[in-house]
Steps between C-alpha positions, in 0.01 A plus 500: 500500500503846654180698467486812282527736797811331627655507153428871470649569839813304421543667165451843650757434771756377253424781257527764773838360610643489149362844407653650816835338423474603135450859594817485700687349213393778265612765748826684456787310652583605855783746561832361610475317827760596750686182583625602839736294716805510276362371170446842340192592300330234292300635211149369452491210258606601149199315363150582611411268791289203390211353688555138595214273388359235727465156343163329512534166673807604703541418866722720715579506874593787727671438836459769761470556877182485704390859562423589862175646364339189361240671279785649293597148392135424432480798264826399331362151435175649367698710253707198399178308422358801315809528283502126440131490403537794265792338319416133508785400736576416859685705760584322827591705802703312761549673833753411770610674814756772457756280685449222243520721194879518489574128542238423238663753266847359567378147426335609172813686386721203585272264308450739211129425517198620695245781491484721193494811720664538842441788736838655575555637849734801545810460279448140383523596131867574577541151651316306230572712194592209272165332576290806415382627163577849374176702531621839365216492243230449759632760744526751213130436426409552861700820527317637196171429676582565865807723515826454686578207720564557874882517536514219759310257274719611208814435700386145578359416155775647282821301477789651302262727319249230403158440656495146642168531681180702457445742790201386701455638852633631825367386836555816713610447857404751765423484873163385628434600856234501770390854566318402822812345650719792388265747660481307825880501516513875435623477141291740296627417150723251326871583535667682212859401586663178610600660833140603562400142429714390796330753727156384390602135520609537861171665598294230331703211639501634858149642520295300755182539293621487138784261570546378146832548323588637163641192322663392177689211346877495488494163327476355152169660404531584125268798535491647850860441600656640182269798494584577861873459539629635171330839564629504855852443368463774236336738746818504706721524190610137478536311172585145394700600195614819337319638194768336281334170580834343597642657817355357822452788746283346773778541757439864596408721793159558331428129508611493861252780583215307334577187703528702821155641432353151463661393829369810681152435358509145637612626838208747502248219448455479123492134400714365216404141421761295308255212454223705340424452132267723300168365638604514865467873572161493326382228733644674807319822412163330441547304826542825702861424598680802348425873458682567172697334226639565149297314239307523177145635515364149557481543877271800470309358201425170672386682812258703289356220286551186712585524869332832591660512845749787473405660170368817666813541716755410236686766305801489272812712473807522271854411595675710763816688399858458615767763541597458133142521368188305429521177297250241383524156346191311388431140403526489121357249254546490122419239236758313294425281199732202517720380217373142508138607440364368167228766514702819549273719285191380686672566834599849390150572373352390833735726698402795276135414572566513877669837458210650299403806708138394547595144598777613728266744678254216561781302661609797709146550616478134604830539691352809678829686517737214568663543159629808315545546126836512329429739208422869522143462375429260782625708789181693577258209480158556660587238765711766676199723547266247669661495842729779619663269753667322209676811376805419716565199272475709186740744666787250511480449122449858372543831680230765547594652162450166330868432448618142546707419808664194654822305484611139453724253683863594430425866441677728402651236271293392202315171544721214387545129544712575804257743672222248434705221660558718805126564517396136469759409768363763743845641570371829641220344707738241643745774597227678700382169648845416621555848647170507698548143619857547629556871537825454310478741206859440390447125458176559314665747260801274445276208419296706251817636344645150450174379334483804270865471397443138409195597292669794327823314445721722714573255783 
């Protein structure tokens, strides 16, 4: 039997959660939510949003990726136990590598059975819509408490005007670089344009003292490759598909210019590795083999709290700009409750618990700037004021005025099943990989065009 102190703590935690949710329920319904991306406005629920009630004795399971900042997962598991203890139930957190998350999700969807909650990467709610539960009620509750959803998370979570996942986080990707090596090579600051990156890359690759290249994956890395090559394509004006979401437009002079840039960068000494997955550039940086790479904040964070070799000479910088502007794409995760779950209300209640502002801030603090919030009230979390070197990562999610920025695979078309298929098949990354490997931009474009036409049904 639990002692009196433990019982009081559990009761207080449950009471605090339900009171917080109850206050949101009593609030005036949110104003109409702009359902961008072709669905038109969707009014807030006609009925006042209701708070899902966790069931004592329930057991739920959440499947998610392994964070590159391990203590973030530790904090999530702590909160899962806290919620379970307070409500007399069990929450299991199962973590797998980011590369394993999609095949595990595909297998669960095919079987119609599996975890109660699955972490959705990028536009997966558009791929697995039929397997996900409508969570309009829960997102309405969160918007009452926390304000608007970041447009990128909204684009991924909302399918045909209905919320199919609860917005969770963005993993911002920016450039981590060695200031000591840059200075030795005569590069005084991180490049602000893609052409300047070539100039810096040549100096760093050829310098007899620095001698360590700027490097990045051009392979099937779900985070670093997508967040690199889509912005490069957009920065030169290239697009996969028109904003109508149907017309494939990859075959253009703008795409050609983007590929030519990647080839010139390789010739100047910047390294593009087709075999690298998401952990590989991290390992290369910590092993003193490269001078800069695009990544989440984990490289810098692990140097500060774990390796302590290059933490003092590491800085971070936002994405360079192309001739058509500056673009960013971040690694996005949201939470979907699955249709086969027999404990849907408990699953929804747990996700609301994770998104409670105080709980979410604890998780952000544990992650030390690796993650960014998805609702307005979470944008200016204290974590962004602890270490000014991390501000570059915040700056690829919101601009200096606090306005949300960023795009998604398939932009300017709305996220769809087709844009999500193109993303999971790495069509853009493969196009760049083929171009830099062969120098044949025309063959690379033709190959990408054929793949996209097959996906969008215009072949």
